[in-house]
Every structure is written in C-alpha cells, then in structure tokens.
N, C-alpha and C positions, 0 to 999 in steps of 0.2 A: 779246484771245483770240478773240472772235467773228469779227473781221475775218480772222484767220489761218485759222479753219475755213472761212469763206466762200471765201477764196482757194484752199484745198486742194480744196474741193468743185468749184469751176469748173475747176481744173487736172485733176482726175481725170476729170471729165465730158468736157472737151475732148480729152484724150489718149485716152480710151476711144473717142471718135468717130473721131479721126484714125487710131487703130489699126484700126478697122473699115474705114475708107476705104482703108487700105494693102493690105488683103486682097482687094480687089475683083477681082483677076485670078484668084482661086481658087488662088493660090499664096501660101505664107507668105514674107514678106520675111526676109532674113537678120537675125541679131541685130546685125550691124555697121550695117545700115541703121537699125535702131531706135536704136542707140547714137548715130549721127550726128544723127538727128532730135532726140534728147534733148539732145545738145550744142547744137544749133541753138536749142532751147527755152531752155536755161540761159543761153546767151550773149545772146539777144534780150531775155529778161526782165530780165537784169542791165543791159543797155543801157537798157531802159525805166526801171529803177529810178534809174539815174544821171541820165537826162534828167528824170525825175519830180521829182528834188530841185531842179531849176532852175525847174520850172513849177508846183510844188505850191501856191503862193500865188495863181496866176493861174487855174487850172482847177479847177472843182468836181468832186466825186466823182460826182454824178448825171450830169454831162455826159460823163464818161469811160465810165460804165456804159451810157448810151444809145449812145454812139459804138461801144462794144464790141458791143452788140446789132446795130447796123447793119452793122458789119464782118462779123459772123458771118452775117447774112442775105446780104450780098454774096458771101461765101465759098460759101454754099449754092447760090446762083444760078450762080456761075461753075463750081462743081464739077459741077452738073447739066449745064451747057452743054458742058464739056470732057470729059465721060465718054466713054470709048471702050470698047466691049464686050470687046475682047480685051486692051487695055493698061491698063484701069482708070482711076482718077482721076489718079494721079501718073505721068505719062509725060514724054517730052522736050518736048512742046508745053505742058506745064502750068506754065510759069514764072510765070504770073500767079497761080496758086494759091499758090505758095510766097511770092510777094510779099504776098499777102493774109494768109497765115499769119504772115509776119514782122510785119506791121502788128498783127495780133491779139495776138501774144506781146509786142510792144513796148508796146501799150496795157495789157496785163496788168501789165507792170512799172511803168508809170506809176500804175495803179490801186493796186498794192500799196504804192507809196511814199506815195500820198495816204492810204491806210488805215493807214499807219505800221507796216507789217509789217517784221519784222527780217530780216536776212540768213539766219538759220537756216531761216526759212520757204522761202526761195529754194532752199536746199540740199535740204531735205526734200521740197519739191514736185518738184524735178528727179528724185529717186529714185522718188517716187510716179508721176511722169509716165512714166518708163521702164516700170514694172511695169503701169501702166494701159494703155499701148499694147499690151503683150503680151497682157493679158487681153482687151482689145477685139479683137485679132486672132484669138485663140483662139475667142472667142464668135462672131464674124462668120464664121470658117471653118466652124464647126460648123453655123451657120444655113445657110450656102451649101451645105453637104453634104446637109442634110436637105431643103431646099426648092429644089433646083437648077433646077427647071422654071420657077419664077417669075423672069422676067428683071429685074424691078424690085427684087428683094431686095437688090441691091448698094447701093441708095439708102437702106437702113435707118439707117445712121449719120447721114445728113443729117437724119433726123427727130429724133434726139437733139439735134443741133446747133440745130435749129429751136426746140426747147423751151428750150434754154439761152439762145438769143437773146431769146425772149419773157420769160424771167425777168430778163434783163439790162435790157431796155427798160422793163419795168413793175416 
C-alpha cells in the first residue's frame, strides 16, 4: 500500500512538472498532445514493468531510485540547455529530451515492479498523470501571465524536478 502511494506521489509530481514545461511557450498545448504524452507514459511504464519482471532479482530498489534521481538531473540539465525562448522546451530539436523522458518512465516501470505494485496502480497512475499534466499547465500558465516580465520563470518546473531528484537520490 505504501509503495503504491509513493509511486502515485512521484507520478503526480513528475507529470505536474512536465505539464509546466509544456506551457513554456505561453500557449496551452492541445488536449490531444496531452493525451499522446499520457499514452507515451502508459506504454513506457508498462514496458518497464515487463522488463522489471526479468531483472527484479538482479537490481536493487535503492539502485533504481538513485538511477532515477540521476536521470532526472540529466533531464534538468538538458532541458536547461535546449530551452528556446520562443519555442519552449519541447520543439523539433528536443529529441534528446524525449529519450531521457522515455528512460525516466521506463525506470519508473522497473521500480514499480520491484516495489510489487499491481497493474491497477499503472492504470490509475495514467489517469492521474493526465490530470496532473493539465493542472501543471494551468498553474504554469497563470504564473507566466502574472509575472511575465521575469524571463527565468519558465524554468520553475525544473525546480520541482530538482526536488524530486533530491528525494530519489537520498
């Protein structure tokens, strides 16, 4: 039960941050884009769960958590580097960011399998992922509307991700 709640917490926190990063162009992405990102999450985590069944006896939970924290830090650095003021974080040249997100979700699936979370957690977390992205987008949009003069406010979701990485590593 506790491991399921931990998985849900990290899912909501990550999706909240990704939703905030999607709004960095000061435009709301379409619901179809959010749906495709949610499908990408669901597929990748499920793939991680399947692979996690094969390696659960080899890899320790602490190793996966530290690896997740390092992948999140790598994502933060690459997002900071690839940010474009008019196109945002996710643009045509941001393929490397999507590969890091794939790795992040894949490792989530492996972690959930090691924590012995069931398939219902995966289904419920996908629904929460969708709505958390929408909430993250709405909050980031409002923040950008209120403090539009600060050019670094687009990096605020990266601060959330940094705290998640610290929690995962330690």
